[in-house]
N, C-alpha and C positions, 0 to 999 in steps of 0.2 A: 492545611489543620483546619478545623470546623470553626477554635477560638477566633477566627480572623473577622469573621461575621461581625464579633463585637469588638475588636480590637479596637476601633475608632473612637469609642465612647465611652464616657468616665463610668469608673466605680466608682464604690464608696469611700472618703476619704475621710481617717479619723481627724477627732477634733485639736490632736496636738498640731497636726501638719499643715494645718487653717493660717494665714500669715495672720500678723496684728490687727492688720487694717482690715480684713472681711469687715463685711456690712456696715464698712463708712464709707461715706458716700463717694464716689469719684471724681476726678473733676469732667466740667462739660467738655473740655477738648478733648475726643477722641485717642490724639496721638500722645497726650499724659495720662490718660486713663491705659493704653496700653504699654505702658513704660511702667506700669506696677504687676502687670503679668508677669512671671520670674523668667518665663526664658523669652523674651521680647526686651527683658531689662535695660541687657549691653549690644542692642543693637545699634546701630547708626541711623541719625537722626532722618538719611532720605530714604533707608531702606523701612522703616518703619511709615514714612511720611508714603512709600506708595502703596503700603500693608492697606493702612487706612483710606485713604484714595480710591481702592478695589474693592476693599468689602461692603458688604452693605449693615449698616446699624441698625438694631431694632429693639426698640424698647417691648416690654412683656408687664401684665397686669397680674396678680395672685391667680391662679388657675388658669392662663392662657395657655394652652402650646405651643412648643417651641419647633415640634415637628411632632408625628402621626406616626403609627408602626405602620412599614410598609410604604412609605413617604422616599423617594431616591435619595441616597444618602451623598449627596453629591454638594456637599458643604463643608467647614472647618468651621468649628464654632469657638469662639473667643469668649470668657465672660469677663467683661467688664465691673458689673458691679451683680448683686442676685445669686436667685439659687434657683435651683428645678428639678424635680425629680420625676424619675423614668420610673413606668409601672405596664405591664404588659397590654393593663386595662380590659380584661375578657368578661371579669367580673368581677363586683365588688370587693369581695376578696382578694383580689388579685394583689400579693403583696412588693414591695420594692423592689426595684432591680440595683438601679446606684442612682445616686447624688452627684451633682456638680454644683460646685460655686464657686462664683470669682473670690479669690485669696485663698484658695488650695493649691497650692502644687501640683497635687495628682489628679485636679480635675476641674480644671481653669480652661483649658484647650481640651476639645472633643469634637465628634463628630468624625467626617471624614481626614484622615488624614496621609499625607505622601505613605507610598506603596501599600496604601491598607487595601486588600478587597470586599471591603463590605460596601453593596450594593444596593441596600435599603436597610431603613433604619427597620430592626427588630421587636421595637418597644416605642410607647409614647411620653414622650416629656413637657411634662407643664411647672410652669415658674409658679412658685411658692411663697413670694416677695417681688418686690419691685424689681424687673432687672434688666440689665442692657447689656447684649452681647455684640460683636461683630462677626459676620458669616461670608466668610473667605470662598469662592466659588472653585471648584474643583480643575475647571478649565484653565485655571494660572497656574496650578499647580507646576508646572514644567519652568514655564517664567519666574514662579520662584525659585527652583531650583539652582537659576542662573545668579538671579538676584539677590538672593539670600541663604547662601549655603550653609553656615554655622547654624543658622535656624531648621534645617530643612534635618541635617545632622541629629539635632535635640529633637525633634518631634518623631523622628522615628526611635531616641530614645524611650520616648513618652509613649510610643504605643507599644513597645519591647515591654515596658514596664507593666504598662494596663493589660496586657496577652496573661502577664504571669501572675498579676491581681485576680485577675478575670479567672483563670483556670483556677487555684487558689480559692477562690467562692464559689464556684460553682461544687468543687471537689467537696466540698462543705451544704451545701445546697443538695447533690447527689444523697449523702449519706442523711441529712433529714428527711429526704424525699422519701428512701428506701426505708427508714422509719416507721417515718409516715403511713406506707401500705403496709406494714406489717404491725403495727400498734390497737388496730382496732381486735384483729382477729386474734391476736395476743393474750388483749384484756380477756375477749371470749373463753379461749382456749382455759387459760389462768384459772380462771372464773368458775368456770364448770367443776372441778377437783378439787378448787380451795372452800365452794357451795356443799358441793357434797362430803367433803370432810369436818366440817363443822355439823353436817344435820347429822352424821354419823355417832361427832365425839358427843354433841346432845341426846343421841337416843343413847349412847352407852352409859350415860352415867343414870339414866332410869333402870337402864340391863343391871346395872351396877346393883342398884338399888332391889330389883327384884330377885337379885343372884341372894345378897344379905338377909333378903327375907325370906327365902326357899331355905340358906341355911340354919337360921334360926329354929324355921319350920320340923326340920329337918331331926334338930339334936334334941331334940321331945323325945324321941322313938326313940334312944341310945340302941342304936343298930350295932350288932357287932361287929368284928374286924371283917370276917366272911361277908356281911352284907356292905359294909363301905366298899372291899375291894371289889366287889361286883359292880356300885356304883362308878368309882372310878374308869372302870375299865370298858362299860356300858359309854359314860360323855367320852375318854381317851379317841373311843371307835369311833364314836357319832362325830365327832371334832376330826378327825384326820378324812370318814368320807366326803364330808360338811365344803371340807378344804379342796376336794380331787373331782368331786363327783361334777359331770354335766347336768346343768337344768333341765327339768325336764318341761315339753310343754303346757302351755295354762289347761287344757283339758285336763291333762291327765295330773299334773300337779291337783286339781279341783275333785278330782276322783279317790286319789287317794286321800286328800284330809279327810273327805265326808267321810270315806271310811273307816280312818281311826280314829275322829271325833265319836262316831256310832258305838263302837267298838269301845271307848273308853267311856261314853256315857249307861252301856249295860252295865258295865261293873263301876256303877257310882261314884266315877271320877267326875267332877263337877268343872267347867270353866275348859275342857278338853279342846276345843276348838281354840285358844291361848296358844295352845303348843304345837298345834299338830300341823301347821305348816313349819314350823322348825323341823322338826320332828323329818316330816318327810324329805326335806331339804336333802336333808340331814342321812338321807337312806332306811330309816328304819320303818320296820315294815309291822305286821301286826304281830308275824311270831317272834320277833324279837321283842317285843315288848311283853310278850305273854311270858319268856323266858327271866325277861328285868323281875317281873312280876313276883314270881315264883321266888327268886335271890332275893331279894329284899323283903318278900311278905307283902298282904293285902293293906295293913295298916300305914307302914311308911310308903306305897307306892305313890301315891297322888302330891307328895313332900318331896319324893325322888324325882318324878316327871315335871315338877313345877322346875326343879333345882337345875335337870339336864335342860329343859326346855332355855333356862335363865342365860346356863353357861353357853348353849349354842347362840344367841342369840349377842353376847359379849366374842366371842369368838368372829362372829360374823359380821360384825361392826368395826371389830378389831382391825381384819382383813380390809374391810372399806376403806378405816381411814390408810391403812398402809399401802392401798393401792392407789388412791389419792393425790397423794406423799411422794409415791412412784412416779405418776403424772408429771405431779408438779416439777419435779427433778429432772425428768426427761426433758421435758420444756426449758427448768434453765438451762441444762448442760448444752440444749441444741440453741437457744440466744448465744452463751459463753461461745462456742462453738462457731456458731453462724458470725458473730463480731470478731471474731478471732481474740477475747480478752484477755488481757495480762500475758498476752504473747507479742513478740517483733512482729512489725509488718509483712515481713519477708518469713514466707512458712515453706517448708515441705506440706503440700496441699492435697488429700483426696479429696479427687473429684467426687464421685461417691457419695462419699459422706456429704460435702459441702450440698451436693443437689440436695440430697434427703433431710438436712435440715432447714434448707428453704424450702421443700416442700410441706414441712411438718411446719414449721412455722405458718405459712399461707395455710394450712389445715381448715381453716377457718371459713375460708373464700372457698376453695374448693371444695368443701360439702357444701357452703349457702346453695351454689350450682349445679349441685350431685354431679362433679366432674369425677369422670374416671379415670385416674391416673395408671397407664403405664410405663411402666420403668423396662427398660432394653439396655443393659449394663455390660460394658466388653468385662470377660474373666482377666486380663490381660493388662489391665491400664496401669502405668507407672504411676508414682505420686511426680507432682510439679515442683516447682519453687517460682512460688506466686506468692500475689498481697492478698491472701485468703481474702479477708474481709471485702477487697474492690471486687475479686469474682463472684463472692456470694452478692453484691449491688446486681451485677450484668444476670446471674438468673433468677433473682427477685426480680428488674424490672421486666425480664422476656416471660417469663412465667404469671405475672400479673398483666401482661398484655394479651398472652393467649385466653386468659379466664374471661377478661373482660371480651376476645372476640368471640368468646361461645355463646351458644343457648345453652338454656339448661339441660344438663344431660348430657353434654359433649364429655369428647377423649382426652383427656391429653398425653402426648409422647414425651415422652424422655429415655431418649436415645446416647449412647458414650460409644466409641471405635478409636480403636489404634490407626495411625497411618504411619505411612512411611518416616514422614517427618513431622508428622503433628497429632496431638489430641482432636479428636472431635465430638463437640455436643449439639444435641439437636433439640431444639426446642418447638415441635410441630401440635399444632391445634387441628380442628373441623370447623373453625366459626366461617364468619361470612370472609374471608381473605382481606388484605390490602386492594384501597382500586388502584386502578390500575395510574390517575392522574396527579397518586400523590407518592407513588413508589418511590422517585426521584427526593423527595426532600423529605422522607421520614426521619432519619437521621440528624436533620440539622437543631440544631438547638431551637426552641421556643414554640418548635411545629408541633400540632396535632392535630388527628382528629375525632379527639375527644370532644364531648359537649362541654360548654362552656365550667368553667368553676370542677371538671372532672379531669382534665388534664395538665399539665405544668410543659408538656414539650419536651423536657429535658431528660427522659428513661434513656430514651434510644441514643441519643445522645452523647449518657453518659456509659452506654456499652460498647458504643463504638470508640471513646479516649482512653475507655480501661482495655479494651482489648487491642486496639495500639500500644498504649504502656505495655503490654505483654508480650509485644511482640507479634501477636496475631492479627486473624481478620475475622470478622464479620460479612456472611452476607445471609440473602434470604430469598426466597419463591414462594409463590403465591398465588393461588385460583381458589374460587368460591370452594369453598369445601376442606382447604389442607393448604396450610400455610406452615412454612417451614423457617426458622432461624437457626442458622450452623454458625456456629465458634469453632474456631481453629486455632488454638493455643501448641509452638512450637514444643514439641521435645526436649532440645535443646534451650536453652533461656537462659539469656544474659540478666541478669540483674544490671540494677542502675551505677551498681557500686563497681560492675567491671567482673565480678567473678561468675565466670562460665560453669553451670552443670549440666552432666550430662548424665540422660534417665538411661 
């Protein structure tokens, strides 16, 4: 289990769990100080004396390291006084990993514990106050098992509690990391349609004012019912054509605008250039304008055109606002489905929908590097009973890593297949590949090949834990120009409540 690399080190304890004597100076005598540590409190004096005699007592000033990342994890650490904080320390922004303090039953015994398989410390721990510890060597653990069997049982319990607490903490960290990967792109994707809608709304106010002025001008001509019907028919046809027509290329659009503007100027219509663009976009040509002029009369023609131009502008801007609002709704729906908001954790999951939502939310990052996405989805893929939000973290981490590995203009392939017992999901990129010397470690927690400050080393660790929680497996193949991560999830899923689902 990957969490065992951290099973022997303390995790953050709550203030309520700290004993009343925390922060109070311990007695100078190490034996008496050891009795203040909860799991040692009722141990026989001769056992405590043996422990102290074989332990190294160390005092640290604030800022002094107790151990560094990569040091051999070869000693149990018992806090008699003080407090130490542990971080990765790969950059100034590295966050706090855990706190160990004297007087806190959950963290006052840390380091290597009996039966732990941790070999090196994954973080650096520094004292934040005057600190006093006992360092008990791993080489004496077998003798401790013989001399202090009750203590060893308690230490195993401490280690089990620590694994559970660490797993819970990392689960929350995974979610925050996934959110961090998405937040910048989401902000950009939401801002674009929101800004477009705001611009269109501002322009719509001006277009409505133009429409009102055109109506007032048209009222002065006392149009007949037949003339008003001709204007209404012309507007309806123009608006309908504008909504459904394909845009012209820039050169053709410009040529037609010039043609209409020249025709209008030749007939004494001033400011024809102001409506020429809207008329061309609505598919109106000179023949249609000539027919309209005959039906409404020459005296009212300019005002009719002004009204038609304003009406087309209003319709276009309303369509722009509708499109922008639809884009925002699409993103909000994708976020809601991605996070499985307002739904139970265990869901009937459509993997294709999950993958598409993840790609949509990461669209900004994909566009930024001009990544070409190729989907190869199996048509017969069944739904899975799964923790949908957690699986989306898997797709986010794998796709995010693939994009980071590729140069601009790379190709990302997302493939699904149904196998006899499993569903296969492949994330393939044509980036530089995973170096041979780090392949054995890429699923380790806190291990990263990214630059300082760019990676936490928890992404693939989270992928492995989540896939294993679903009784699946993950593997990868890599060579320069072709890296593929394969996630297999069983068709028959047994959820944590013990309910068996057959797909």
